[in-house]
DRENNUVO-200490 format. One line per field, with one value per residue (C-alpha): x, y, z; residue number from 1. Coordinates in nm, 3 decimals. Layout:
N
X X; ...
Y Y; ...
Z Z; ...
num NUM; ...
This chain:
295
X -4.988; -5.288; -5.489; -5.471; -5.513; -5.551; -5.470; -5.558; -5.302; -5.302; -4.998; -5.177; -5.066; -5.389; -5.296; -4.953; -5.111; -5.349; -5.052; -4.897; -5.227; -5.286; -4.939; -5.009; -5.344; -5.173; -4.913; -5.185; -5.353; -5.038; -5.159; -4.994; -5.037; -5.122; -5.063; -5.297; -5.321; -5.603; -5.442; -5.720; -5.513; -5.419; -5.788; -5.824; -5.531; -5.323; -4.947; -4.759; -4.400; -4.202; -4.250; -3.978; -3.916; -3.925; -3.681; -3.651; -3.795; -4.121; -4.433; -4.735; -4.591; -4.277; -4.495; -4.697; -4.382; -4.242; -4.543; -4.598; -4.240; -4.295; -4.614; -4.437; -4.147; -4.387; -4.572; -4.249; -4.127; -4.455; -4.448; -4.116; -4.233; -4.524; -4.493; -4.585; -4.673; -4.779; -5.005; -5.101; -5.429; -5.597; -5.943; -6.157; -6.061; -6.393; -6.421; -6.062; -6.083; -6.426; -6.283; -5.980; -6.207; -6.356; -6.043; -5.938; -5.997; -5.988; -5.953; -5.794; -5.823; -5.744; -6.028; -5.935; -5.729; -5.559; -5.890; -6.052; -6.213; -6.085; -6.306; -6.444; -6.383; -6.415; -6.357; -6.609; -6.396; -6.397; -6.773; -6.863; -6.621; -6.770; -7.106; -6.990; -6.686; -6.714; -6.519; -6.484; -6.352; -6.127; -6.120; -5.822; -5.800; -5.467; -5.238; -5.441; -5.408; -5.279; -5.439; -5.799; -6.082; -6.251; -6.597; -6.870; -7.201; -7.470; -7.827; -7.944; -8.020; -7.940; -7.733; -7.513; -7.405; -7.095; -6.989; -7.006; -6.794; -6.538; -6.516; -6.451; -6.188; -6.021; -6.019; -5.858; -5.593; -5.510; -5.540; -5.771; -6.086; -6.418; -6.695; -7.023; -7.245; -7.617; -7.828; -8.201; -8.486; -8.856; -8.910; -8.657; -8.693; -8.852; -9.141; -9.424; -9.411; -9.683; -10.007; -10.002; -9.669; -9.739; -9.708; -9.366; -9.409; -9.756; -9.616; -9.425; -9.170; -8.819; -8.946; -8.783; -8.443; -8.455; -8.562; -8.269; -8.023; -8.160; -8.123; -7.757; -7.685; -7.847; -7.645; -7.323; -7.431; -7.171; -6.892; -6.760; -6.716; -6.531; -6.312; -6.258; -5.957; -6.147; -6.262; -6.611; -6.800; -7.167; -7.319; -7.685; -7.738; -8.057; -7.976; -7.900; -7.660; -7.460; -7.392; -7.313; -7.078; -6.895; -6.837; -6.717; -6.471; -6.270; -6.107; -6.119; -5.857; -6.128; -6.504; -6.682; -7.031; -7.250; -7.313; -7.684; -7.879; -8.223; -8.456; -8.247; -8.438; -8.444; -8.193; -7.990; -7.635; -7.488; -7.691; -7.695; -7.501; -7.213; -7.199; -7.193; -6.906; -6.705; -6.732; -6.701; -6.541; -6.217; -6.054; -6.051; -6.385; -6.446; -6.768; -6.883; -7.156; -7.399; -7.460; -7.690; -7.648; -7.622; -7.564
Y 6.686; 6.483; 6.506; 6.547; 6.322; 6.500; 6.347; 6.500; 6.445; 6.549; 6.385; 6.062; 5.713; 5.684; 5.998; 5.859; 5.538; 5.753; 5.942; 5.617; 5.495; 5.830; 5.821; 5.479; 5.601; 5.901; 5.674; 5.451; 5.755; 5.936; 6.219; 6.455; 6.431; 6.716; 6.662; 6.891; 6.984; 7.198; 7.417; 7.531; 7.696; 8.020; 8.100; 8.065; 8.304; 8.038; 8.124; 7.932; 8.007; 7.809; 7.908; 8.136; 7.877; 7.575; 7.425; 7.607; 7.311; 7.323; 7.515; 7.425; 7.547; 7.336; 7.038; 7.076; 7.113; 6.791; 6.571; 6.721; 6.631; 6.278; 6.241; 6.357; 6.119; 5.826; 5.918; 5.953; 5.615; 5.454; 5.614; 5.783; 5.883; 6.096; 6.475; 6.588; 6.928; 7.017; 7.288; 7.399; 7.588; 7.768; 7.633; 7.349; 7.011; 6.933; 7.281; 7.272; 6.922; 6.980; 7.283; 7.080; 6.805; 7.041; 7.019; 6.662; 6.320; 6.158; 6.261; 6.017; 6.034; 5.805; 5.648; 5.824; 6.129; 6.293; 6.402; 6.057; 5.920; 5.588; 5.311; 5.526; 5.333; 5.620; 5.987; 6.259; 6.413; 6.089; 6.041; 6.401; 6.426; 6.111; 6.289; 6.633; 6.570; 6.681; 6.381; 6.019; 5.984; 5.694; 5.617; 5.405; 5.197; 5.036; 4.915; 4.846; 4.508; 4.493; 4.156; 4.054; 4.189; 4.525; 4.475; 4.697; 4.737; 4.772; 4.871; 4.969; 5.328; 5.627; 5.766; 5.456; 5.484; 5.689; 5.425; 5.164; 5.387; 5.440; 5.071; 4.957; 5.227; 5.136; 4.765; 4.845; 5.065; 4.805; 4.512; 4.350; 4.142; 4.307; 4.150; 4.328; 4.243; 4.313; 4.221; 4.205; 4.096; 4.061; 4.392; 4.611; 4.461; 4.675; 4.433; 4.498; 4.283; 4.021; 4.137; 3.852; 3.831; 3.465; 3.397; 3.534; 3.392; 3.515; 3.591; 3.354; 3.146; 3.274; 3.591; 3.821; 3.656; 3.673; 4.037; 4.123; 3.943; 4.144; 4.467; 4.388; 4.305; 4.631; 4.832; 4.689; 4.713; 4.879; 4.872; 4.533; 4.665; 4.975; 4.770; 4.438; 4.344; 4.360; 4.018; 4.061; 3.829; 3.909; 3.805; 3.843; 3.761; 3.749; 3.931; 4.265; 4.488; 4.597; 4.247; 4.100; 4.381; 4.388; 4.014; 4.050; 4.320; 4.059; 3.932; 4.256; 4.524; 4.789; 4.826; 5.085; 5.213; 5.507; 5.769; 5.699; 5.421; 5.291; 5.369; 5.653; 5.937; 6.262; 6.504; 6.231; 6.280; 5.951; 5.632; 5.365; 5.113; 5.349; 5.460; 5.100; 5.017; 5.320; 5.199; 4.822; 4.724; 4.526; 4.713; 5.069; 5.206; 5.445; 5.644; 5.798; 6.059; 6.033; 6.289; 6.563; 6.486; 6.819; 6.939
Z 2.675; 2.555; 2.874; 3.248; 3.550; 3.883; 4.220; 4.555; 4.832; 5.196; 5.351; 5.445; 5.345; 5.146; 4.953; 4.864; 4.735; 4.529; 4.382; 4.262; 4.116; 3.945; 3.788; 3.641; 3.507; 3.347; 3.187; 3.038; 2.884; 2.771; 2.994; 3.236; 3.612; 3.844; 4.216; 4.410; 4.776; 4.914; 5.181; 5.410; 5.683; 5.502; 5.458; 5.835; 5.893; 6.066; 6.070; 5.801; 5.908; 6.166; 6.526; 6.666; 6.937; 6.706; 6.454; 6.118; 5.929; 6.127; 6.028; 5.820; 5.490; 5.531; 5.622; 5.302; 5.093; 5.241; 5.176; 4.831; 4.744; 4.874; 4.670; 4.353; 4.421; 4.466; 4.149; 3.951; 4.074; 3.963; 3.616; 3.530; 3.182; 3.303; 3.313; 3.664; 3.800; 4.153; 4.286; 4.636; 4.634; 4.920; 4.986; 5.111; 4.953; 4.789; 4.634; 4.507; 4.361; 4.207; 4.025; 3.913; 3.781; 3.522; 3.306; 3.388; 3.236; 3.578; 3.941; 4.185; 4.564; 4.852; 5.041; 5.365; 5.448; 5.742; 5.888; 5.873; 6.186; 6.317; 6.176; 5.894; 5.573; 5.328; 5.396; 5.324; 5.048; 4.849; 4.883; 4.804; 4.513; 4.361; 4.372; 4.254; 4.031; 3.668; 3.541; 3.654; 4.010; 4.110; 4.483; 4.589; 4.904; 5.001; 4.722; 4.407; 4.240; 3.884; 3.809; 3.768; 3.556; 3.538; 3.689; 3.545; 3.721; 3.453; 3.532; 3.185; 3.281; 3.065; 3.353; 3.344; 2.979; 3.056; 3.310; 3.032; 2.807; 3.083; 3.176; 2.818; 2.769; 3.099; 3.016; 2.680; 2.842; 3.105; 2.861; 3.114; 3.067; 3.143; 3.348; 3.277; 3.570; 3.588; 3.889; 3.919; 4.143; 4.055; 4.234; 4.053; 3.706; 3.433; 3.389; 3.635; 3.950; 3.988; 4.136; 4.383; 4.575; 4.646; 4.272; 4.168; 3.819; 3.736; 3.391; 3.165; 3.365; 3.294; 3.124; 3.379; 3.348; 2.969; 2.978; 3.207; 2.978; 2.687; 2.886; 2.957; 2.592; 2.479; 2.730; 2.585; 2.221; 2.000; 2.257; 2.151; 1.797; 1.923; 2.157; 1.972; 2.184; 2.513; 2.630; 2.774; 3.006; 3.059; 3.390; 3.480; 3.846; 4.044; 4.367; 4.525; 4.335; 4.639; 4.768; 4.426; 4.320; 4.655; 4.627; 4.266; 4.377; 4.573; 4.254; 4.050; 3.992; 3.950; 3.984; 3.767; 3.845; 3.758; 4.021; 4.009; 3.850; 3.771; 4.055; 4.195; 4.353; 4.158; 4.306; 4.476; 4.344; 4.463; 4.466; 4.734; 4.521; 4.444; 4.809; 4.931; 4.695; 4.805; 5.162; 5.121; 4.787; 4.806; 4.517; 4.377; 4.263; 3.973; 3.993; 3.666; 3.655; 3.366; 3.097; 3.216; 3.586; 3.767; 4.119
num 1; 2; 3; 4; 5; 6; 7; 8; 9; 10; 11; 12; 13; 14; 15; 16; 17; 18; 19; 20; 21; 22; 23; 24; 25; 26; 27; 28; 29; 30; 31; 32; 33; 34; 35; 36; 37; 38; 39; 40; 41; 42; 43; 44; 45; 46; 47; 48; 49; 50; 51; 52; 53; 54; 55; 56; 57; 58; 59; 60; 61; 62; 63; 64; 65; 66; 67; 68; 69; 70; 71; 72; 73; 74; 75; 76; 77; 78; 79; 80; 81; 82; 83; 84; 85; 86; 87; 88; 89; 90; 91; 92; 93; 94; 95; 96; 97; 98; 99; 100; 101; 102; 103; 104; 105; 106; 107; 108; 109; 110; 111; 112; 113; 114; 115; 116; 117; 118; 119; 120; 121; 122; 123; 124; 125; 126; 127; 128; 129; 130; 131; 132; 133; 134; 135; 136; 137; 138; 139; 140; 141; 142; 143; 144; 145; 146; 147; 148; 149; 150; 151; 152; 153; 154; 155; 156; 157; 158; 159; 160; 161; 162; 163; 164; 165; 166; 167; 168; 169; 170; 171; 172; 173; 174; 175; 176; 177; 178; 179; 180; 181; 182; 183; 184; 185; 186; 187; 188; 189; 190; 191; 192; 193; 194; 195; 196; 197; 198; 199; 200; 201; 202; 203; 204; 205; 206; 207; 208; 209; 210; 211; 212; 213; 214; 215; 216; 217; 218; 219; 220; 221; 222; 223; 224; 225; 226; 227; 228; 229; 230; 231; 232; 233; 234; 235; 236; 237; 238; 239; 240; 241; 242; 243; 244; 245; 246; 247; 248; 249; 250; 251; 252; 253; 254; 255; 256; 257; 258; 259; 260; 261; 262; 263; 264; 265; 266; 267; 268; 269; 270; 271; 272; 273; 274; 275; 276; 277; 278; 279; 280; 281; 282; 283; 284; 285; 286; 287; 288; 289; 290; 291; 292; 293; 294; 295
C-alpha cells in the first residue's frame, strides 16, 4: 500500500457521500482506504447489546455494524480496485480522526453528521478537524462534481505554500485544469496603504495590481515545471477573498485553501476565508495546514 486515505463516517447521508469521495481519492493516489467510526457510547457506559424486549438486530453495536457495512459497500462501488479496511474506535470524533490523520495522506469527512443541527451548513467535526488535522482535510457536501477546474486560493503567505503543493498534485491526479486565484484590496496588499484614504492611488497608478500579479506568479514559481501537464490559469482579482472564492466554487470540482493566510491572527488555527468556504462553498473544500502550524 503506497499511502492511506481516511474517511470518517457516522451513519449520515453526508458520511456515505464522503466514503464515496474518499474511495475515489484513494484510487487516484494508488492508496488504501480506511473507513473510521468514532464510537462514543462505550466510553459513556451505554449498553451496546440489543434490549431484552427488542428485536435481536437492534442495539447500538448492530446499528454501527450496519452503517459501516453500507459505507464500505458505497466506497467499494465507487472504486472497486481500492483496498479497504474499517475500524471502529472508542472516543470523541475529533480526537479519533485527528489521531488517524497523523498517518494519512488525506482525511475526508462529510460537511454534516448525525448530530448536525437543522440549518447548520457545516458540522463542528468538519470545522475543527480542518483546524487540527495533521494532513489535508477534504470536506464534502452533497455529491461532488467530477467536472470543472481545481480552484486554488493563493495569498502569497508562507503558510499557504502547502496548499499550492496540494492543489497542483490534485489537479495532476484528476487531470483537471487549475485556476490559481489571488484577491487583493488596497488595504490588504503588501504595499502600504495611502496616507490619505481619499487618494487611493497616492503611489504609482496600477502599482498595486502589478505587485499582486507578481506575488501570485512567485507563489506558483516552480510548480509549472514539476507539473507540466497541468493547465494553469492565473487570476488576480480586486475584491474580498471570501466572496470571490465562493463565487468561483460554483463551477469548480474542488476548492483548495490554506488553513490560515496572510493577515491571520497568531494562534488562530482556522482563518476566516477557510471557515467561510467550509460553510458556503458550492463544491468540496480541501483545507491544508501550512508547515510549522501547531495547535
